[in-house]
C-alpha positions as CSV (number, residue, x, y, z in Angstrom):
1,M,-93.5,-89.7,78.8
2,S,-90.0,-87.6,78.0
3,E,-87.2,-89.0,79.3
4,A,-86.5,-86.4,81.3
5,A,-89.3,-87.4,83.5
6,A,-88.2,-91.1,83.5
7,R,-84.3,-90.0,84.8
8,P,-84.6,-91.7,88.2
9,Q,-81.9,-89.5,89.5
10,L,-84.6,-86.1,88.9
11,N,-85.2,-84.6,93.0
12,R,-89.2,-84.2,91.8
13,G,-90.0,-82.9,95.5
14,M,-87.1,-80.2,94.9
15,I,-88.3,-79.4,91.4
16,T,-91.6,-79.3,91.9
17,V,-91.2,-76.8,95.1
18,T,-88.8,-75.0,92.9
19,V,-91.7,-74.4,90.0
20,M,-94.0,-73.4,92.6
21,F,-91.8,-70.7,94.1
22,A,-91.1,-69.3,90.7
23,S,-94.9,-69.3,90.1
24,I,-95.8,-67.7,93.2
25,L,-93.0,-65.0,92.6
26,Q,-95.2,-63.9,89.5
27,T,-98.6,-64.8,90.5
28,L,-97.5,-62.5,93.8
29,D,-97.5,-59.4,91.6
30,N,-100.9,-59.9,90.3
31,T,-102.4,-58.5,93.7
32,I,-99.7,-57.1,95.8
33,A,-99.2,-53.9,94.2
34,N,-103.3,-53.4,94.4
35,V,-103.2,-51.8,98.0
36,A,-100.2,-49.7,97.3
37,L,-102.0,-47.7,94.7
38,P,-103.4,-44.7,96.9
39,R,-99.6,-44.6,98.8
40,M,-98.0,-44.5,95.0
41,Q,-100.5,-41.9,93.7
42,G,-99.4,-39.4,96.0
43,T,-95.5,-40.1,95.5
44,L,-96.3,-40.2,91.8
45,S,-98.5,-37.3,91.5
46,A,-100.9,-39.4,89.3
47,T,-104.7,-39.6,89.4
48,Q,-106.5,-42.7,90.4
49,D,-107.6,-43.7,86.9
50,Q,-103.9,-43.1,85.9
51,M,-103.0,-45.6,88.6
52,S,-104.6,-48.3,87.0
53,W,-101.7,-48.3,84.1
54,V,-99.6,-49.5,86.7
55,L,-101.7,-53.2,86.8
56,T,-103.5,-53.0,82.9
57,S,-99.5,-52.5,81.2
58,Y,-98.6,-56.1,83.7
59,I,-101.7,-57.6,83.0
60,V,-101.6,-56.8,79.1
61,A,-97.6,-57.4,78.9
62,A,-98.2,-61.1,80.7
63,A,-101.1,-61.8,77.9
64,I,-99.4,-60.7,75.0
65,M,-96.3,-62.7,76.0
66,T,-97.8,-66.0,77.1
67,P,-98.5,-67.4,73.9
68,L,-94.9,-66.9,72.9
69,T,-93.8,-69.0,75.7
70,G,-94.3,-72.4,73.9
71,W,-92.4,-71.5,71.2
72,L,-89.7,-70.0,73.2
73,A,-89.5,-73.0,75.0
74,G,-88.7,-75.0,72.1
75,Q,-86.3,-72.8,70.6
76,I,-83.7,-72.4,73.7
77,G,-84.8,-74.9,76.0
78,R,-87.3,-74.5,79.2
79,K,-84.8,-74.3,81.8
80,R,-82.9,-71.4,79.6
81,L,-86.4,-69.8,79.6
82,F,-87.2,-70.3,83.1
83,L,-84.0,-68.4,84.2
84,F,-84.0,-65.6,81.6
85,S,-87.5,-65.3,82.6
86,I,-86.7,-65.1,87.1
87,V,-83.8,-62.4,85.8
88,G,-85.8,-60.7,83.6
89,F,-88.6,-60.4,86.5
90,T,-86.1,-59.6,89.0
91,V,-84.3,-56.8,87.4
92,A,-87.9,-55.3,86.1
93,S,-88.8,-55.7,90.0
94,M,-86.0,-53.7,91.2
95,L,-86.5,-51.1,88.5
96,C,-90.3,-50.4,89.5
97,G,-88.9,-49.7,92.9
98,M,-86.7,-47.2,91.7
99,A,-88.9,-45.3,89.5
100,Q,-89.8,-41.8,90.4
101,T,-92.6,-41.1,87.5
102,L,-95.5,-42.6,86.3
103,P,-94.1,-43.2,83.1
104,Q,-91.1,-44.7,84.5
105,I,-93.4,-47.6,86.7
106,V,-95.8,-47.9,83.8
107,L,-93.1,-49.0,81.5
108,F,-91.1,-51.2,84.2
109,R,-94.4,-52.6,84.9
110,L,-94.7,-53.4,81.4
111,L,-91.1,-55.0,81.1
112,Q,-92.6,-57.0,84.4
113,G,-95.0,-58.8,83.1
114,L,-93.0,-59.8,79.3
115,A,-90.0,-61.2,81.7
116,G,-92.8,-62.9,84.0
117,A,-95.4,-64.1,81.6
118,A,-93.5,-67.9,80.8
119,L,-93.2,-68.8,84.6
120,V,-96.6,-69.9,85.3
121,P,-97.6,-72.2,82.1
122,M,-93.6,-73.3,82.0
123,S,-94.0,-74.6,85.5
124,Q,-97.6,-76.5,84.9
125,A,-95.5,-78.0,81.8
126,V,-92.7,-79.5,84.2
127,L,-94.9,-80.8,86.4
128,F,-96.4,-82.6,83.3
129,D,-93.2,-83.9,82.6
130,I,-91.8,-85.1,85.5
131,N,-94.7,-86.9,86.8
132,P,-96.1,-90.0,85.5
133,P,-99.6,-90.1,84.0
134,A,-101.1,-91.5,87.3
135,Q,-100.1,-88.8,89.5
136,H,-100.8,-85.8,87.1
137,G,-104.3,-85.0,88.7
138,R,-102.6,-85.0,92.3
139,A,-99.6,-82.8,90.5
140,M,-102.3,-80.3,89.3
141,A,-104.2,-80.2,92.5
142,A,-101.0,-79.2,94.3
143,W,-100.0,-76.7,91.7
144,G,-103.7,-74.9,91.5
145,Q,-103.1,-74.3,95.3
146,G,-100.2,-73.0,95.0
147,V,-100.8,-70.7,92.1
148,L,-103.7,-69.5,94.3
149,L,-101.2,-68.9,97.1
150,G,-99.5,-65.9,95.2
151,P,-102.8,-63.7,94.9
152,M,-103.4,-64.7,98.7
153,L,-100.4,-63.1,100.5
154,G,-100.4,-60.3,97.6
155,P,-103.0,-57.8,99.5
156,I,-101.7,-59.2,103.0
157,L,-97.6,-58.7,101.8
158,G,-98.2,-55.5,100.3
159,G,-100.4,-53.9,103.0
160,W,-97.6,-54.8,105.6
161,L,-95.0,-53.6,103.5
162,T,-96.4,-50.6,102.7
163,D,-97.6,-49.8,105.9
164,H,-94.3,-50.6,107.9
165,Y,-91.8,-49.4,105.1
166,S,-93.1,-48.1,101.7
167,W,-94.9,-49.1,98.5
168,R,-91.3,-49.4,96.8
169,W,-90.6,-52.5,99.2
170,V,-94.1,-54.2,97.3
171,F,-91.4,-54.3,94.3
172,Y,-87.7,-54.6,96.0
173,I,-88.9,-57.9,98.0
174,N,-89.1,-59.6,94.6
175,V,-85.4,-59.3,94.4
176,P,-84.3,-61.7,96.9
177,L,-87.1,-63.9,96.2
178,G,-86.0,-63.6,92.4
179,V,-82.5,-65.1,93.4
180,L,-83.9,-68.1,95.4
181,A,-85.9,-69.0,92.8
182,F,-83.3,-68.8,90.1
183,L,-80.8,-71.0,92.3
184,G,-83.4,-73.6,92.7
185,V,-83.8,-73.8,89.0
186,A,-80.5,-73.8,88.5
187,A,-79.6,-76.6,90.8
188,Y,-82.7,-79.1,90.0
189,M,-84.7,-78.7,87.2
190,P,-83.9,-81.0,84.2
191,D,-83.2,-79.3,80.7
192,G,-86.7,-80.1,78.2
193,D,-86.5,-81.3,75.0
194,R,-85.8,-78.6,72.2
195,R,-88.4,-78.9,69.2
196,R,-87.7,-75.8,66.9
197,S,-90.8,-74.8,65.2
198,R,-92.3,-71.9,63.1
199,F,-93.9,-69.2,64.8
200,D,-96.7,-67.0,63.3
201,F,-94.9,-63.7,63.8
202,P,-97.3,-61.6,61.4
203,G,-100.2,-62.8,63.2
204,F,-98.7,-62.2,66.9
205,A,-97.2,-58.6,65.7
206,L,-101.3,-57.8,64.7
207,L,-102.9,-59.3,67.9
208,S,-100.4,-57.7,70.0
209,I,-100.8,-54.3,68.5
210,A,-104.7,-54.8,68.9
211,V,-104.6,-55.7,72.3
212,G,-102.2,-52.8,73.0
213,G,-104.0,-49.8,71.1
214,L,-107.2,-51.2,72.8
215,Q,-105.8,-50.7,75.8
216,L,-104.2,-47.5,75.2
217,M,-107.7,-46.2,74.2
218,L,-109.3,-47.6,77.4
219,D,-106.8,-46.2,80.0
220,R,-106.5,-42.8,78.0
221,G,-110.2,-42.4,77.2
222,S,-111.1,-40.3,80.7
223,L,-108.4,-38.4,80.2
224,K,-109.0,-37.2,76.7
225,D,-112.5,-37.5,76.7
226,W,-112.9,-40.0,74.4
227,F,-113.6,-39.6,71.1
228,A,-113.3,-35.8,71.0
229,S,-109.7,-36.3,71.3
230,T,-107.5,-37.2,67.7
231,E,-105.5,-39.8,69.9
232,I,-107.9,-41.9,70.9
233,I,-109.6,-41.5,67.3
234,V,-105.7,-43.0,66.2
235,E,-105.8,-45.8,68.8
236,A,-109.1,-47.0,68.4
237,T,-108.3,-46.9,64.7
238,V,-105.1,-48.7,65.0
239,A,-106.8,-51.4,66.9
240,G,-109.5,-52.3,65.0
241,L,-107.6,-52.1,61.6
242,A,-105.0,-54.0,63.6
243,F,-107.4,-56.7,64.3
244,Y,-109.3,-57.0,61.1
245,L,-105.9,-57.8,59.3
246,F,-105.1,-60.1,62.1
247,L,-108.4,-61.8,61.2
248,V,-107.7,-61.9,57.4
249,H,-104.2,-63.0,57.9
250,S,-106.2,-65.9,60.2
251,A,-108.4,-66.7,57.2
252,T,-105.5,-67.1,54.6
253,S,-101.9,-68.3,56.1
254,R,-101.4,-71.8,55.9
255,Q,-100.2,-72.1,59.8
256,P,-102.0,-69.1,61.8
257,F,-101.1,-68.0,65.3
258,I,-104.9,-68.9,66.1
259,R,-106.4,-71.6,64.0
260,P,-109.8,-70.2,63.2
261,S,-111.2,-73.8,63.9
262,L,-111.0,-73.1,67.2
263,F,-114.3,-71.3,67.3
264,K,-115.9,-74.0,65.5
265,D,-116.1,-75.6,68.8
266,R,-119.2,-74.5,70.7
267,N,-117.5,-75.0,73.8
268,F,-114.6,-73.7,73.4
269,L,-116.0,-70.4,72.1
270,T,-118.4,-70.1,75.2
271,G,-115.7,-71.0,77.8
272,N,-113.9,-67.9,76.5
273,I,-116.5,-65.8,77.0
274,F,-117.3,-66.9,80.3
275,I,-113.4,-66.4,81.4
276,F,-113.7,-63.2,79.7
277,V,-116.5,-62.4,82.0
278,V,-114.9,-63.8,85.3
279,G,-111.6,-61.7,84.5
280,I,-113.6,-58.5,84.4
281,V,-115.4,-59.2,87.6
282,L,-112.3,-60.7,89.6
283,F,-109.7,-58.6,88.7
284,A,-111.9,-55.0,88.5
285,T,-113.1,-55.8,92.3
286,L,-109.5,-56.2,93.2
287,A,-108.9,-52.6,91.8
288,L,-111.7,-51.2,93.3
289,L,-111.8,-52.4,96.6
290,P,-108.4,-51.1,98.1
291,S,-108.8,-47.3,96.8
292,M,-112.4,-47.3,98.6
293,L,-110.9,-49.2,102.0
294,Q,-108.0,-46.3,102.1
295,D,-109.8,-43.8,100.4
296,L,-113.1,-43.1,101.6
297,M,-113.1,-45.5,105.2
298,N,-109.8,-44.2,106.0
299,Y,-108.6,-48.1,106.2
300,P,-104.9,-48.5,107.0
301,V,-103.0,-49.8,103.8
302,Y,-102.6,-53.2,106.4
303,D,-106.3,-53.5,107.1
304,A,-107.2,-52.9,103.5
305,G,-104.8,-55.8,102.5
306,L,-106.3,-58.3,104.9
307,L,-109.7,-57.5,104.1
308,T,-109.0,-58.2,100.3
309,A,-107.1,-61.5,100.9
310,P,-110.0,-64.1,101.6
311,R,-111.1,-64.1,98.2
312,S,-108.3,-66.6,97.5
313,L,-109.2,-68.5,100.8
314,G,-112.5,-68.8,99.2
315,S,-111.3,-70.0,95.8
316,L,-108.8,-72.4,97.4
317,V,-111.2,-74.0,99.2
318,A,-113.7,-74.1,96.7
319,M,-111.6,-75.6,94.1
320,L,-110.2,-78.6,96.5
321,V,-114.2,-79.2,97.1
322,V,-115.4,-78.8,93.6
323,G,-112.5,-81.3,92.4
324,R,-114.5,-83.9,93.5
325,L,-117.6,-82.8,92.1
326,V,-116.7,-82.8,88.5
327,G,-117.1,-85.8,86.5
328,R,-119.9,-86.9,89.1
329,L,-122.6,-84.0,88.3
330,D,-123.2,-81.8,85.4
331,A,-120.5,-79.6,84.9
332,R,-123.0,-76.6,83.8
333,I,-125.0,-77.1,87.2
334,I,-121.3,-76.8,89.3
335,I,-120.7,-73.5,86.6
336,G,-124.0,-72.1,86.9
337,A,-123.5,-72.3,91.0
338,G,-120.2,-70.8,90.9
339,F,-122.1,-67.9,89.1
340,V,-124.6,-67.4,91.1
341,L,-122.4,-67.0,94.3
342,I,-120.2,-64.4,91.6
343,A,-123.8,-62.3,91.4
344,V,-124.9,-62.6,95.1
345,S,-121.2,-61.5,96.2
346,S,-121.7,-58.4,93.8
347,W,-125.2,-57.4,94.7
348,Q,-123.7,-57.9,98.1
349,M,-121.0,-54.9,97.2
350,T,-124.0,-52.5,95.9
351,Q,-125.5,-52.4,99.6
352,F,-121.7,-50.8,100.5
353,D,-121.7,-48.0,102.5
354,A,-119.2,-45.6,103.7
355,Q,-120.1,-45.7,107.4
356,M,-120.0,-49.8,107.5
357,N,-117.2,-51.6,109.2
358,G,-114.9,-54.5,107.5
359,E,-117.2,-57.6,107.7
360,P,-119.4,-57.2,104.4
361,V,-116.3,-56.8,102.5
362,F,-114.9,-59.6,104.0
363,W,-117.7,-62.1,103.4
364,A,-118.7,-60.3,100.2
365,G,-114.8,-61.4,98.9
366,V,-115.1,-64.9,100.5
367,L,-118.2,-65.5,98.6
368,Q,-116.6,-64.3,95.3
369,G,-113.7,-66.2,95.5
370,M,-115.7,-69.2,96.3
371,G,-117.8,-68.6,93.2
372,T,-115.0,-68.3,91.2
373,G,-113.3,-71.2,92.5
374,I,-116.4,-73.2,91.5
375,A,-117.2,-72.1,88.6
376,Y,-113.7,-72.0,86.9
377,V,-112.9,-75.6,87.0
378,P,-115.7,-77.2,85.3
379,M,-115.1,-74.3,83.1
380,A,-111.8,-75.0,81.8
381,A,-112.6,-78.2,81.3
382,L,-115.9,-78.1,79.7
383,T,-113.9,-75.4,77.7
384,F,-111.2,-77.8,76.1
385,A,-113.5,-81.3,76.4
386,T,-114.9,-81.5,73.1
387,L,-111.5,-79.7,71.0
388,P,-109.1,-81.7,69.0
389,P,-106.0,-82.9,71.0
390,Q,-104.0,-81.1,68.3
391,L,-105.7,-77.7,68.6
392,R,-105.2,-77.6,72.6
393,N,-101.8,-76.2,73.1
394,E,-103.5,-72.9,70.7
395,G,-106.6,-73.3,72.4
396,S,-104.7,-72.8,76.0
397,A,-102.9,-70.2,74.8
398,L,-106.1,-68.0,74.0
399,F,-107.9,-68.9,76.7
400,S,-105.3,-67.0,79.1
401,L,-104.9,-64.5,76.6
402,T,-108.9,-63.9,76.9
403,R,-108.6,-63.8,80.5
404,N,-106.0,-61.7,80.7
405,I,-107.6,-59.2,78.0
406,G,-110.6,-59.4,80.1
407,S,-108.8,-58.5,83.4
408,S,-107.1,-55.3,81.6
409,V,-110.3,-54.6,80.3
410,G,-112.4,-54.6,82.9
411,I,-110.1,-52.4,85.4
412,S,-109.7,-50.1,82.9
413,A,-113.2,-50.1,82.7
414,V,-114.3,-49.4,86.0
415,Q,-111.7,-46.8,86.8
416,A,-112.9,-45.0,83.5
417,L,-116.6,-45.5,85.0
418,L,-115.6,-44.2,88.3
419,T,-114.3,-41.2,87.6
420,S,-116.4,-39.9,85.1
421,N,-119.8,-40.8,87.4
422,T,-118.2,-39.5,90.7
423,Q,-118.2,-36.1,88.5
424,V,-121.6,-36.3,87.2
425,V,-122.7,-37.5,90.8
426,H,-120.7,-34.8,92.1
427,S,-122.3,-32.3,89.6
428,T,-126.1,-33.6,90.7
429,L,-125.4,-33.3,94.6
430,V,-124.5,-29.4,94.4
431,Q,-127.0,-28.7,92.7
432,H,-129.6,-29.1,95.6
433,I,-126.7,-27.0,98.1
434,N,-126.6,-23.5,98.2
435,P,-126.5,-21.0,100.7
436,Y,-130.1,-20.3,101.0
437,N,-131.6,-23.7,101.6
438,L,-129.0,-24.2,103.7
439,A,-129.9,-20.8,106.1
440,A,-133.2,-22.4,105.5
441,R,-132.7,-25.7,107.5
442,H,-129.8,-25.2,109.4
443,P,-128.6,-21.8,110.2
444,Q,-125.8,-22.6,112.3
445,L,-124.5,-25.0,109.8
446,A,-124.3,-22.6,106.9
447,T,-122.7,-19.9,109.2
448,Q,-119.6,-22.5,109.9
449,L,-119.8,-23.1,106.1
450,A,-119.5,-19.8,104.9
451,G,-115.5,-19.7,105.0
452,H,-113.3,-21.0,102.3
453,A,-112.3,-23.6,105.1
454,G,-115.8,-24.7,105.5
455,R,-116.7,-25.0,101.9
456,A,-113.7,-27.1,101.2
457,A,-115.0,-29.4,104.0
458,L,-118.2,-29.2,102.6
459,D,-116.8,-29.9,99.1
460,A,-115.0,-32.8,100.3
461,A,-117.5,-34.5,102.0
462,I,-119.8,-34.0,98.7
463,N,-117.1,-35.4,96.4
464,A,-116.6,-38.6,99.2
465,Q,-120.3,-39.1,99.0
466,A,-120.1,-39.2,94.7
467,A,-117.6,-41.4,95.0
468,M,-119.4,-44.1,96.8
469,V,-122.5,-43.9,94.7
470,A,-119.4,-44.3,91.5
471,Y,-118.3,-47.4,93.3
472,L,-121.6,-48.8,94.0
473,D,-122.6,-48.2,90.0
474,D,-119.0,-50.3,89.0
475,F,-120.6,-53.3,91.3
476,W,-123.8,-52.8,89.5
477,L,-122.1,-53.3,86.3
478,M,-120.7,-56.4,87.2
479,F,-123.3,-57.9,88.7
480,I,-125.7,-57.1,85.8
481,L,-122.6,-58.5,83.7
482,T,-122.7,-61.9,85.7
483,L,-126.3,-62.3,85.3
484,V,-126.5,-61.5,81.5
485,A,-123.6,-64.3,81.2
486,M,-124.9,-67.1,82.8
487,P,-127.8,-68.1,80.0
488,L,-124.5,-69.3,77.8
489,L,-124.5,-72.4,80.0
490,L,-127.5,-73.6,77.5
491,L,-124.9,-73.1,74.3
492,V,-123.0,-75.9,76.4
493,R,-122.6,-79.6,74.9
494,V,-122.7,-82.0,77.5
495,T,-119.9,-84.5,77.9
496,P,-119.8,-87.8,79.0
497,R,-118.8,-88.8,82.5
498,G,-115.0,-88.6,83.5
499,A,-114.4,-86.8,79.7
500,L,-113.9,-83.5,81.8
501,Q,-110.8,-85.5,83.9
502,D,-108.7,-85.3,80.9
503,T,-108.5,-82.4,79.9
504,P,-105.4,-79.4,80.1
505,H,-105.6,-77.1,83.5
506,V,-105.0,-73.4,82.9
507,A,-104.7,-71.4,86.2
508,V,-106.8,-68.6,87.6
509,E,-104.6,-66.4,88.6
């Protein structure tokens, strides 16, 4: 235990509340903007697939910055890093609310992700330091519940603010919250030990370029007709070359950013594949549902937020229950049960239709949240159970990075497929609608649709049907992806009972 943890004057309760408040501030922004996207789209004169940049820029920035947090804390001190992060996050949030164009808000969301990346991992480290080993389990359980509170409150708070004020308040709300978090950290948080160490900046830079190039390619591919565009070819080439150089550098460097020996551990490799899939399914669904509910089903933004919030409640309940099962049951059985629930929820989403009420959306969300919560705890534990202790810090950073990349890739991919499939289905449907078959089957309707207004109404109806089919295609993709991932459980090595309880906890956001 560190000296900081042993000091009797530490107010553990206030430190816990303070760091949890900072964590909620960061995790809240993973979901609070989702329900506001349709309103933002109109204000910023952007297309639906362009609005996905508002989500992915934040996730990618946080993914790139997360591995740097441990090194920065050692260089400048944990408390100072916390304060700088809160100030940067709060200022970037204010700038997001003031943005007038799409490039501006994407840039400010990028800054918001960079600044806020340290809040969640550092809050976890602080709780480890201020609590004795016997209380680590209880501290992490409380921490996990608090981290889940942000994504659960995000859609509800975002919907209410957008409905009663404007989408800009989705970001302005972070300003008073940021001030409170800053004052709490400044007053109560101890400064951890500084351990200056070498950092592999070339490896970090190459991986960042590879991730950024891939994300740009995915975000702009549907706009530029993919590889028919020189820009997309350049972005793909840069991403591929940077990743190749990163692999070469990692294999030849004495102290690489990510040591290749990590991937010799079968559990760690399999766990990263699983968390990549979870990132795709969970965050892609959160990106799709608000626009479907508001644009196709005409739900008010607040009601859309209420319907998408219960998945976090399902995760919270599931994590409370599964925490008692880990170490008593084979972890592979628990993970498999979680993935079955995720698959069932994805299948339920493939049965959605534009005329349904909100009940199927509510229960599918609860089921998906429960599946994620059930699978996540033992999956994170198994990932690190057989990893040597000296590799766990790097492993934790890579695990978080993989989850964030899966999230950003998933959002970009489903939005690109949504745009493309809507156009394809629209073209297919209009082939069967012409003045002759309308006149033969519905003479009165054909007369009503003869004018410009009638044709516009007909086109809007066809486009809505095409969009609904495209949404269902995305849900089918996530259902299939979940089923394909499940056989990987056969590759996981079984660990002794109790071994899973002495492993790092990594947040699902």
